[in-house]
Every structure is written in C-alpha cells, then in structure tokens.
N, C-alpha and C positions, 0 to 999 in steps of 0.2 A: 200718281207716281209712275214714271216710265219703267218698263220692264228692263231688267239688267240684260244687256246683250254681250258685254265683254267682261271678262274676269281675268285680271293679270295679263292682258294682251291677247288672250285666247278668245275666239268667238264661240259662244255656247251653241251646241248643235241644234237645240230646239228653238233658238231665237227666231228663225225664219218661218216657223210653223204658224205663228199667230196665236191668238188666245184659244181658239178651239183645239188646235193641235197640241198646245201645251197642256190644256185640261185633259185631253184624251190620253196623252202619255202619262200624266200624273196618275190617272185612274188605272190605266193598264199596268203600270209598274208598282202600284200600291199593294203590298203583300196583305194588308188587312182586307181589302176588297176581294182578293182571291180567296182568302181563307173563309170569309163569310159566304161567298158563292159556293165554294166546295163543300161547306157544311150544310147549306140549305138546299142545294139542288137535288141531292139523292132522294129526299123525302117526297119530291114532286114528280119523280120519274117512275114509269111502270116498265117492267121487263117484258110485257107482252107486245109492246110496240118498239119500233126502231128508236135507239137512244139519241142519235144525232139530231133528228128533226125536233125531238122534244126539248133538247138542250137549247137549240137555236130559238125555238118559239118562246121558251121561258126567258131566255136572255133578252130577246127583243121586247117581250112584255114588261119585264122588270125595268129595263132601261127606259122604255117609253113612259111608263107610269112615273118613275122617279124624275125623269127630266121634265115631264109635264107638270108634276107637282112642284118641283123646286123652281121652275120658271114662273109659274103662277104666283108662288109665294114671294119671290124676289120682285116681280113686277108690281104686286100689290104693295109691298113694303116700300119700294122706290116711290110709288105714287103718293103714299102717305107721308114719307119722310121729306119729299120735295116741296112741301107746302110751308108758307111762312107761319101758319098757325102751329104746326108741329114744332118747328124750330123755336118759336117763342115759348111754347109750353116746355120744351126740353131745357131751354135756358132758365126758365123759372124754377123748374124742378131741380136742376143742378145747383142753382143759387140757394134754394131752400136746404138742400142736403149739406152744402158747404157751411151755411150759417149754423145749422144744427150741429154739425161736427165741431165748429169753432166754439159754440156755446158749451158743448159737452166738454171740450178740452179745457176751456177756461174755468169751468166749475169743478173739474176733477181735482181731487186732493192728492 
C-alpha cells in the first residue's frame, strides 16, 4: 500500500522524508517514548561525571541495541514468511481453525 502523500488537497509535510524520516519523526514525536526515556534514564546516570556525555552514550547504546534487535527479528521473520512452505502451513492452519469454528457453531444449541 502506498503512503498517503495528499490529504484533502494539502501535501503532508513528512511525505518527502521517505520511510526513514517518517519513522524518525514518529519516534521523536511519540510521548510514550519520551516518558519511558525520562523515567529510565536517571537510574543509569551518576552525578560524579558530566551528565550530557552520559545521556548521549546511553541514548546511542539503547538506540543501537533496539535497532539491531528489531532489524534482526524482522529480517528473520521475513525470511521465514517468504517461503512457500510457511504459506502452505498458514493456509492449512487457517483452514483448520475455520472448520473448527464452523463445526462448533453448527453444534451449538
């Protein structure tokens, strides 16, 4: 599905940023991400060292770990999902679930 670039005749400001830019802005503007960061960061900082370098180091480490983890999981999932064997198995499973639900519905009083 293509990304929405126009809404009621107006061009959306983030449309020219591409996927990375849109993802970046959605994370930066997400209040949940900010609240989690603000609640977790203070417990990893020490007052005996300058705060700014600690915050930058922690932010880079968290972002790198999260991005590497999520990228690895998505790549592995795509590799698994993109096989005919997986699709055949999912079709069989979905069919079995639908038949089971149909039988259950037919026998319900």
